[in-house]
C-alpha positions, -999 to 999 in steps of 0.1 A, spaced: 0 0 0 12 35 -8 27 51 24 8 84 16 -25 66 14 -18 47 47 -10 80 64 -43 95 51 -63 65 63 -48 66 98 -54 103 101 -90 98 89 -97 70 114 -80 89 143 -101 120 136 -133 99 136 -127 84 170 -116 117 185 -143 140 171 -175 120 174 -192 116 207 -215 97 208 -203 73 182 -223 75 150 -242 43 160 -263 42 192 -293 23 205 -327 39 213 -341 29 246 -370 5 241 -395 24 262 -381 59 268 -375 71 233 -404 92 218 -405 100 181 -414 136 189 -386 140 215 -368 173 219 -344 163 247 -318 135 243 -298 118 270 -273 89 266 -264 64 293 -237 39 284 -247 38 247 -285 39 251 -302 70 240 -333 84 257 -356 106 236 -376 127 260 -396 159 262 -381 192 276 -414 201 291 -411 174 316 -378 190 329 -389 226 329 -387 228 367 -351 216 368 -326 244 369 -299 217 362 -315 208 328 -324 244 320 -287 254 325 -274 226 303 -300 234 275 -291 271 276 -254 266 269 -246 267 232 -209 259 225 -190 278 199 -194 264 164 -225 244 173 -259 252 159 -279 237 188 -273 232 225 -262 198 237 -292 176 244 -315 191 218 -306 167 190 -300 129 190 -266 135 175 -254 155 206 -271 139 236 -263 148 272 -241 120 286 -251 106 320 -228 76 322 -225 78 360 -262 70 364 -277 35 360 -304 28 335 -327 16 364 -323 48 384 -329 70 354 -359 50 344 -372 55 379 -369 92 375 -386 91 342 -415 71 355 -420 97 382 -419 126 357 -441 110 331 -465 91 354 -466 110 387 -500 99 397 -491 62 394 -457 65 410 -455 46 443 -419 46 453 -400 32 482 -379 53 505 -349 44 483 -368 53 452 -375 88 466 -338 93 474 -328 83 439 -351 108 422 -342 137 445 
């Protein structure tokens, strides 16, 4: 193989791995991905497509959604190509929070559940 072509190929693959987070392929959560979503969160490769209206009372989410990085058209979390990473949270705990936000009248949590969603 031509050394010049090998250098170009290595440079190309290096730039792909460095510049793309999340990777171009990801998995939608089987329950918590809505087709009309406008808020996107990723936990360990699984993308949640949610609704910003459910998070309006959270100053944490409002702060994240108001930050627009230089050279970016949309704030992080407003497109599935730039979801907010929450890799420190478990899928079970995040699903518990979502159940509380989306089904508050049906939520009957334990003491541990209430601590998780605080």
